[in-house]
N, C-alpha and C positions, 0 to 999 in steps of 0.2 A: 440701087442695091449694091453693096460694096463687092468689089471683085474678090474672088477666092484666092487665097494664098496657095502656094505650091503644096504646102503640107495638107491643107483642106482639100485640094483637088485630089491628091493622092489618096487621102482617106476615103473620099467619096467613091473613087474608082474601086478601091478594095472592098467597100460595102457592097457595090453593084456586082462585083465578081463573086463575092461570098454568097450573095442572094441567089445568083444564077446557079452556083454549085449546089446550094441546098435545094432549089427547085428541081434541078437535074437529078439529084440524088433521090428526092421524093418520087419523082416520076419513075426512076429506075426501080426503087423498092416496090412501088405500086405495081409495075409491070411484072416484076419478079413474083409478087404475092399473087397476082392474077394468074400468071402461068402455073404457079404452084397449085393454086386452086383448081385449075383446069385439069392438071395432071392428077390431083387427088380424086376429083370427080370421075375422071376416066378409069382410075384404078378401081372405083367401086362399081363399074358396069360390067356386063358379061363380056367375056372375050369373043371375037368373031368365031363363029362355028359352034359355040356352046348355046344350045337351043332347047326348047321343050319338045320341038319336033323330033329330036333324036329319041325321046322317051319311049313312046309306044307302050306306056304302062310302067315305065321304069320308076324306081324309087329315088327321089332327090332328098338331099338334107343339107343343113347348114354345117359347114366345117368349122368347128370352134377354134381351131388353131389359126385360121385365116379370116374367118367371119364371112366367107364366101359360099355360095351355094355349090354343091357338088352333086354329081350323078353317081349313085351307089352301083359298083360294078365288081363282083368278086374277082374278075379276071384282070383287072387294072391294078397297077402298083398302088399299094395302100388300100386297095378295095374300093377306090373311088376315082372318078374323073373330075378334075377341078376346072374352074373357069367361069362359073356363074357370077351374078352380081353379089355385092356385099350387103347382107341383111342381117337384122337382129331377129326378125321373125319372117317366115317365108311360107306361102302356100300358092298352089297352082291347080287349076282344073279348067277343062274346056278350052285350052289354048290361051288362057289368061293367067297371069302370075301377079301376086300381090307381095310386095317387099316393104317391110318397115324398117327404117334406118334411124337409129338415135343420133341426134346432133349434139355436138359438144356445147357445153355452156350451162348456165343457170339463169332462169328456171328451165327445167327439162323440156325440150322440144324434140320432135321427130319429123322425118319425112314419110309420107304414105306415097308409094310409087307403084303405078300400074304398068305392067309390062305385057307385051304380046307374045305370040308363040315363039318369035325369035328372040325373046327377052330384050326387046328394044322398048325404051321408055315411051309411054303414050300419054301419061298424066302424072303430075307430081303435086302434092298438096303438103303444106306445113301445118302440123297438128301439135298442140301441147301435150305433154306427157311422155311416158316411157312405154315402148312396145311391149305388149303382153300376149294377144292372140290375133290370128290372122286366118280368114277363111274366104274361099272362092266357091261359088255354087257350081254344080256339075255342067251347066251350060256355059260357064264362064262370064255371064252377065251380072251376077249380084256379088258384091264384095262386102265384107264385114271386118272390122278390126276394133281391138280394144286397147286402150292406153291407160296405164296407171297415172292417175292425176296427183295422188299423194301416196307415199309409201311404194314399196316395190315387191310385195308378196301377199297372196291371198291367205296365207297363214296368219297374218297379222290382224289384230282385232280392229284397227283403224286404218282404212284405206279408202280410196275413192277411184272409181273407174269412169272412163267415157268411152262409149262403144258407138261407132258410126257405121252407116250403111250407105253403099253407092250402087246405084242402078246404072250400068254402062249403056243399057239399051236407051234410056231416056235422059241419062245425064243427071238424074235426080240425086242429091246428096242429103242425107239426114246426119247432121253433125253430132246429135246426141239422141240415142234411142229413148231416153227418158220422155221425149215428147210424145211417145206412143201411149194412148190410153190403156191403162192396165186394170183388168178385172182380177181380184183376189178374194177368195171365199164367196164368189158369186156376186160381189159388189164392186163398184167402181172404187179404185184405191188411189189415194194421194198420200205422199209422204216425202219430206225433204231428203231422207237417207236412201232413197230407191237407187240401186246401182244395176246396171245390166252388164253381162260379159259372156263370152263364149257362145257365139252364134254359130248355128249349123242350118244350112238351107236344105229344103225339100227339092225334088226334081222339078216342081212346077215354077220354081223361082218366086212363088207367092208365099207359101207357108214356111215358117222357120221356127226353130226351137233355140231357147237361150236360158241363161241363168238370171234371175232377179234376186237381189239380196235387199231385205228391208227388216227392220225390227229385230236384227241379230239372227235371222233365219234366211236360208236360201230356198228358192223355189224353181221348179222347171216350168217355163212358160212356153206356150204355143202361140205364135204370131201369125197374123194375116195381113199382108201388105195391102191387098185391095180394100179390105174393111178397115184398115188402119186401127188395128186393135191387137191386144195380147191378153191371154188369160193364164192364170196359174193352174197347173195340173197336179202337182204334188210337191211336197217338201224334200230337203236334203238331196238336191241334185245340182252338181256344178260342171260346167264345160261339157255340155251334151254334144254328141257327134252321131249324126244319123248314119245308119248303115246304107249301102248302096241301093238296096231294095226297099228302103223306107219303112222297114218294119220294126227296127230296134235302135235303141240309143245306148251307146257307150257313154259312161259319165263317171265323175269323181263323187264319191259318197263319204261324207265325213263320219268317221268311226271313232275319233278321239278328239277331245278338246285340248289336249296337250300339243306342244310344238313338234314332238317326234312322230313322224308318220301319221298325220291326222286323216289321211284319206286312203281309200281302196277303190280300185277300178271295178265298176259293175257294169252289167249290160241289162237293159230294161225292155221288155217286150210290149210294145204300145197296144197291141190288141188285147192281151190277157192281163196286162198290169203286173205281171210277175218280173222279178229281177233275180240275178245271181251274180256272185262275185267271180272274177276271172282268177287264174292260177297265180297272178302277180300279187304277192302279199306285201310288197314294200309300198311305201307312201308316194304315189305318183302325183305331182303337181304339174299336169299338162292336159291339153285337150287332145284325146286319143284320136288317131287316124285309122279308118278302115282301109287297109291295103287291098282287101277283097271282102267278100261276103262272110268270111270265116276268121279273119285275123286282124288284130289290133297292132298298131305301131304307136310309140310314145317315146318321150325323152325322160331319161332318168340317170342321175349320176355322172352327167357328162357324156352319155352315149344314147344311141337309139336302140330301143328294144322292141321286140314283138311278143305276142302271146295269143293263143287261140280264144276267140270270143265266147265259146260255149262253156268255159270253165275248165276244160281238160288241159293236159300238157303242162308245160313249164315255160317260164320267160327265156327268151333267147336273144342274145346280143347280135344286132344287125350291123352296127357301125360304132366303133369307139370315137370319142372326141367329135360328136355330132349332135345336132338337135333340129327341130322343126322339120320332121319328115313329111313328105307329101308325095303322091303318086301323079304323074303327068298323064292323066286319062284324056282321050279325045273328047270333044264337046258332046254333051248330051242334050238334045233340044228341049227347051222348057215347054 
């Protein structure tokens, strides 16, 4: 092998030095990116001391300016106490919280994050789609969430959803509710365009209500987890929300085929089959929340509003620049 000339030796030394610098720079950049990622993750979690345990039935909502969950408190500056996790959709009950976080990038993906009473993360799952609906049962054991798979609005004629169920007691996850056998018109029903969304659980953690869309129509369905079945009860019901006493459902009813205010909020009595509109006459695209047995809360126009469930009164603004209202009630045993 011929001996290296001085020039060749110097060239090789510089190549080695340059390689070491590049490797060092890459390691530094990786370290900085990792640290930045950890800081970003920390910025999306609840601050110490901000918990559901403080609630005692308090109303929480997502602050749209920051994307973080806040506790509504008229005596606090701005009418709210900040410090919760960053969520695109949020719901809590029975000492359990469900936080849906949209992840950046294409195709659309999100995190489904389960939090305890202290709002500490206990489980995280990556799911495809855009966060749409989130619900926790009164016991805190059953969770449901809906993601838009295509499109981003229920007002559009073409969209697809994927709704999942998680039983925290058993750990059983149903990734897509379309697996549940559906009875429509008294017969077992199969169709490729079946979509579920807007789940609401009964107090026993077994029965649930939800929306099913197929053939251009929406249906209210009642599901039974133990029997692994769902049956359609009636048409033109979306995003049902069961009252605390289990006797009534608040829901969106389509009243117009046009894009302007296509829905009105209604309340349906399960025993009598009677329904009535509430005093909110604007088009509400949200799954209403029962703050108690007589009042509904919902998002509209960038704020959280309330209205009596019996059709009396008038809408009242609870919190501007807010969404995803939820009441942190103590656990109700299933």
